[in-house]
Structures are given as C-alpha cells and as structure tokens.
N, C-alpha and C positions, 0 to 999 in steps of 0.2 A: 504494500500500500504506500501511496505517497501522501503529501499534505493535503492535496485536493480531495482525496478519498475521505479525509477526516473532517475538514471544515468547508469543503465545497469551493467553487470558483469565485473570484471577485466579480460581482455583478450587481445590476439593478434588479431587485426581486419582482415577484415573491418566490419564484420556484426555479431551481437550477435546471430541471428537466423541461418545464413548460415555458420558461423565459430565457435563461442563458443559452440552453441548447437550441431554442427556436431562433435566437439571434444568429447563432453560428450556422444554422441551416440556410438562412437568408444570405449571410455573407458568402458562404461557399457557392451558392447558386450564382450570385453576382459575379464572383471571380471566374466561374466556369463560362459564363456568358461572354466575359471579356470586353465589355463595352461600358463599364461604369454602371451608373444607375439605369435600369431598364425603363422603357416607356410604358410597358404593360406587364402586369403580373396577375395570373389567375391561380389562386392558391386553394388547394383542397386539403382539408383537415380530416383525419381519421381517428377512430378510437377515442382515447382520453383527450387528445388534442381537440377533437370535435365536441366532446361532452363537457369539458371544463375549461377549455382553452381561453374563452373570452374572459372568464373570471380571473385567470392567472396571467392575462396579458399576452397570450401566445400570438394572437393576431398582430398586435402592435410590435411584438418582438421580431416576428418574421419580416415585417415591413421595415423595421429599423435595420435589420441585417442587409436587406436589399439596398438600403441607402448607404451602406458601408460602415455602420456603427459597430462598436465592440459591445460585449455584454455588460460592461460597466459604464456605458454612456448614459448620462443623466437625462438625455433628450429622448430616450426610448418611449416614455409615456406620451410624447408629442409626435410620434413618428407618422401618424396619419396626416396630421396637419403639414408636417415638413414634406411628406411625399407629394401632397397636392401642390405645394409651392414649387417643387422640383420637377413637376410634370409626370410623376409616376401614377398611372391609373391602375387600380387594383380591385380585385373582387375575391370573395371567400365563398367556398361551398363546403358543406359538411356531408360526409359520406361514410359508409361502412366498407371495410376492406378485410376480407377473411385472411387469417394466418399472417397478419401484419403485426409489427410491434405496436403497442397501444399509442405511443407518441409519434405518429407518422404524418408526414405532410408531403404533398406533391406540389411543386412550383413550376408552372408553365410560364416562361418569360419570353418577351419580345423586346429586342433592343432597337435603338434608334435607326440602325441600318436595315432593320427587318429580320435580322438573325433571330432564330428561335431556339429555345432550350427547354427541355423537360427533365426535372430532377426530382427523384423521390428519395427521402431520407427520414431517419428517425432520431429522436433525442433519447439516448439510452441511459441517462442518469448522470448527475454530477456535472452537468453542462457539456458532456461529451455527445458526439453525434456519430452516425454511421450513414454514409450515402450508399443506397442500395440499388439504384437504377438511374441510368442516364440515357435519355432519348430512346427508351425501350430496351436497352441492353443492361442486363443484370451485372452488377459489380459490387464491390465492397471496399470502402476506405473511410478512415476516421478524420482526416485532415489534422491530425495531431502532430504530424511531421510535414516538412515541406514536400508537397506532392505534385508531380506532373501528371496531367490527364491529357493523353494524346489520342486523337481519333485518326485512324488510318485505314487505307484500303487493305484488306486481308490478302497480302501477297508476300512471297518470300523476300527476306532481306530487310524488312522494315525494322524489326527488333534490333538486328545487329547494327544498323546505321544509327539509330537513336542511342544505343549503348555506347557506340564509338564516340559520338559527339560529347556525351557526358564524361566519358573516360578522358578524352583529350582536354577537357576543362577542369579535370581534377575533382569532379563531383562523384562521390561514392553512392552507389545504389544500396539502399537498405532492403527493400522488397520490390519485386517486379511481378505484376500479374497482367494477363491478357484475357479479355473477354470479347466475344464476337457475336454478331447477330446471326450469321450463317457462314458456311464455308465460301470464301471468295467474295463476301459482302463487306461490311464495315466491322472494324475491330476497335477496341479501346484499350490502350495501355495505361495502367495505373502504376506509377513509379514513385515510391517513397524514397526520399533522399536524406542523407545525413546533414546537408547544408542547404540553405536557400538557393533557389534557381532564379537567376536574373531574367528580366524581361527580354534582354538581348538574346539570351540563350533560348528562351521560348520562341522568339521571332525566328531565330535560325532554324529551329526544328520545324516550325510551322511552314517554312518555305521549302522544305525538302520534298523531293519527289515521293508521291504516295501518301503524304501526310495531308489530312483534311483540315485539322485544327489542332492547336495546342494551347494549354492554359496551365498556370501554376497556382496552387492553393497553398498559402503559407500558414503555419500554425499561428494562433493568436499570441 
C-alpha cells in the first residue's frame, strides 16, 4: 500500500471515486482527443455513477476534466458555467450496462476540427481510473504512468518502428500491449513508459507510415 491507499488523493470532494476519478476520466479523454477542450461532449453514466453521480458531483467533475482541470481544482463546482463560457456543449444520459464496473462512464467527444473520440472508463476507487474501451476497441490502462496511445493500421512492422523511435530517444518501455478491432483492421498500442513523452516525440510517431494517430497521457 502507498499513502494514497490510506488517506486518498488530494482533491475537491466529496468522493474520491465519484469526483476525483471522474475528473481524471475527463482529463484522459481530453488528452486522447488531442485538441484541447472539445466543442461537444455526450456523456453516458452507468451504475453508481448514474444512480448517485449528481449528488456526488460526478457530472461536474467529468466536465471539469474535459476543461483540463486537476482533481484538486477549486473551480470544479463551477465547471458547467466555465464550459459554457469556453464553448463546450455537453449532455448527460443515464443508462444500464451489464457486467460493467459500477462507476463507469462513456465520453463521446467532438473536437473543433471535427475529430471524434469515444472512450469508456471506470473510476475504480481512491481517485484511480481504468480506461476500458477506445473507439470500440477493448483495452486497459490506468494513466498512472506516462502512457502513449497509438492507433495504427494492423500491419507488420508497426510495433518495431515505434519501439525503435522510443529506444533511440532513451525512453524505457514499462509495459506494451496491442489490441485490434480485427485482423488487418485498426490496432491500438498502449505503451506505458518510465518517463514522460514529449509532444515532439508524439508528433514524430504520428507522422510515421501506418500510424493513424498518437497521443500521450501523463500521470497527474
């Protein structure tokens, strides 16, 4: 156990799972979109998020994360107002989802350029999160370490090329997972690193042949 298991994260309350974790879900989706604050967010809440989320401020916390706030930001209770000022249009829907973690949310985002992203994740306690699906492809990462999320065409050589770029820059890979929609379709690399990955490195990888998009999610 570490200190956060004992006292919880530094945050604006009332709940580490319903508030701090919800902020991190929003922040992670924002980073994966890669365009700053989205212009549209359709947010679906499931389980306990749907049942008690409004009372715990889950809705305001997710929107705060989409605006780039951290869990300890004192502006979280005002996130709706700030979102409207910044041009973020958002909606909420409450639904049931079988076999899902109780604190699950799906965020369907649209950026200023028209880029779309769908992310499903759960707040698993103590402010921690787990992203479980990205644009229909099942995966799993916590965003507790600097993490690269790379979407690529499922073709030979993509993994070795990305690994070589990171090795040449002295970035050590902690874990490496690949998930794909179907053979020969699209795949997603989830690469946890021991050190932060610069935007320049992300841009280099994104420009490589066979790579569709790349984004870095840094630990708070």
